[in-house]
Residue, then its C-alpha position, 0 to 999 in steps of 0.5 A: m629490591n636491592e639492599a638499600a631499598k630494603k633498609f629504607s623500607a625497614l626505616l619507614l616501618l620504624l618511624p611510627s614507633l617513635a613518640m609524637a613529641q620526637a617525631l614532629p621535630a625530626v620531620k621539621d629538621t629534615e624538611g628544613l635541611f633540604l629547604d636550606m640546601s635548595k637555597v644554596n648555589l653550589g655552582t657548576i660541578t665539573s671536575d671528578e674530584d668535586k663530584q666525588r666530594y659532593i657525593y661523599t657529603i650527601q652520603l655523610e648527611k644521609a648517614r647522619i639523618t639515619r643515625k639520628t632516626l635510629k637513635g630515637v628508635y633505640e630510645n623507644a626500644f630501651d624504654l620498652y626493655r625497662k618496662g619489661e616488654f622484652d618481645a617488643a624491645k627485641e623486635l625494635a632492636g632487630r629492625i635497627i640492626a637490619i638497617d645498621p648492623g654496626y649499631e652495637d647498643a641495639a645488638i646488646l639490647r636484643r641479646a638481653s631481651d632474648e635472654l629475658h624473654g618469658s621471665q615471670k619477674p622482669r625486674f629481678s631477672e634484669k638485675k640478675l642478668i646485669e650482675s651476671k655480666f658484671e661477674e663475667g667481666m671480673a672473671l675475665y679481668r682476673q685472667g688478664r683478658l681486658v678486652e673481653a672484660t670491658g665488653r661485658w662491663e659495657e653491656a652492663v652499663k648499657l643495660s643499666p646506666t646507673n650501675l656504679k660498680a660496672r662503670y668503675w671497673l670499665r673505666k679502670a680497665r680502659k685506663e690500663m688498656a690505654e697505658e699498655h697502648f701508650r707503652r707500645g707506642e713509645r717503644a715503636y716510636r723509639q724504633h722509628r716505626l712512626r705509623e705503628a706508634l701513631d696507631q697505638w697512641y690513637s687507640a690509647l686516646v680512644l680508651n682514655p681521651r684525657y691521657p696526659r701528654l698524649s696529644g703532644l706526642i701524637a702531634r709530634a709523631e704526625a709532623e715527623t710522619r708528614d716530613a718522612d712522607a714528604n721526603e719520600k715523595l720528593q725523592q720520587a719527584l726527583n727521579l721522575y724529573s731526571q727521567g724527563q717526566t716533568e708533569d708527573a713530578l709536578r703532580i707529586l710536588d702538588s700533593i706535598l705542598e697540599t699537606g705541607p705548604g711551607n716545604t721549601k725543597a718542594v717549592k724550589l724544585m717545583a719552580e725549577i721544573r715549571a721554568e724548564i717546562a716553560a722554556q720547552h714550550i717557548t722553544q717548541g713555539r719558536q720551531h713552529y714559528e720558523s716552520r710558519k705554523f703560527e697558530k701552534a706557536i701561539a698556543e705553545w707560548k700561551k702554555a709557557v705563561t701558565f708555567g710561569y713564563d714572563s707574560r709580557a715577553a710572551d705577548q711580544l712573541i704572540a704579537r709578532a706571530k700574529e703580524a706574520m700571520r697577517r703578512e702571510e695571508t696578504r701574500k697568499t691573497r696577492e698570489v691568488e690574484l696574480a695567478k687569476r690575472r695571468e690566467e685571464e691574460a693568457r686566455k685573452a692572448e689565446e683568443e686573439a691568436k685564434a681570431r688572428e688565425e681565423e682572419e688570415r684564413r678568411k683573407a686566404e679564402a677571399a684571395a683564392k676566390a678573387g684569383k689573387a695570390y695571398t702571402p701569409p706573414a712569416s711564422g718561423p723564427t729565421a724567416a725574414a720579414a716580407p717587404a710592405a710593398a713590391g719594389a720598396p726601396p731599402s733603408a738608407g745605408g742598408t743592403a738589399g734584403a736586410g729588411p724594410a725600414v721602420g717607417a715602411i712597415s705595413e699595418d698587417a706586419r705590425r698587427s702580425s708582430q703584435q700577435h707573435y708578441l702575445s704568443g710569446v707572452i703565453y709561452f713565457q707564462k707557461g715556462d716555455y722560454v725557447k718558444a717565447r724567444d722565437e715568437w718575440t724574435l719573429s715579432l721584431q723581424l716583422d716590426p723592428g720598432n716593437s719595444d715590447a718584444k725587444a724588452g721580452l728578449e732582453r729579459i730572457e737574455k738577462l735571466y738565462g744568458g741566451k741559453 
């Protein structure tokens, strides 16, 4: 069992000691508290800071409930003490201290109950104890030991709230101690030791809440302390900004503005830093845009808006990037479709070439079986086209062997010319322009009227100059 569980168990043991009149309202208040909290919609807690605040609030509420319960137990213990039941009072006070070691009233009550334990005349012994503590306080006061003297008188007042002498001297000693703290605070303030001055004045305020002029001095010192802290943080932010650590500088400026929203220097520096960060995001977005990384460019431009960049200008940049993305996607789609179409054309041309070769092979085999000679179409780029029929007359104005006229070309020659043209297309798509030119040249030799082969040769001549 851990320490928290032990304390909670001890607290449960104390509850029966409370009077019924006190116990029932306390239970009702506690139940009402949690019922009310169940109706509150806290929303979604996401950040670590919100979680810490929520946990801290719960801890404060638990401490308040515990303190309230212990107060009721202490009142019962004090009643037992006043009745002379010192053993019972000591036991209850001990349980209170086990739960809350800092409960000073319970500690005083336990010490007094222990000293009066076994007394035959409780009332007389109690008065004698209180008088003894008062005299101890007076002796310490005469020695200038004010802190110890107030401790004795506080015990006397706690044990006997109606003791006027102890109350008077306790109030007098506290005023003197407050005066001393006030003087020390003034001295520290004149020496520009603001935090030390505040510590002294806070102590004086605790001892004497009605000390004149003290609240105004504390307020002025706190304002000067905030200004000094803000200037120090502002210098840190400037140093970080000069080193290029803009985000760290912004965090420091945020902390400055949380405590002092009207700090014009912090506001001006923050605006300058945010503008620079926004410009950096815009520049990075343009670089991504030029590299055709459009999604990254859009993300950078959106970040620029969060740092104060004009949202309309950013929307224009984002719209342009989205349009470029659309064009890029369209271009890629077209390239894929074109590649597929070329691949299909090449496949068909290859199939046709294979079919042509198979047809020529069958013709050659048939001619061999019939005992006839079969002359296949010319396949080299320098071979002349064979005449369509033996003894065909040359074209008008032509010389012998110059080739047949267009009108006298046989159907086989035209078909062979077309096959060589398709082979040239395949080589052209593969990037082998020399073989493509040879195939198209042969195609024209077989069929001078093949305009496709002629156009292909003209394209190669235009692109590569015949090289």
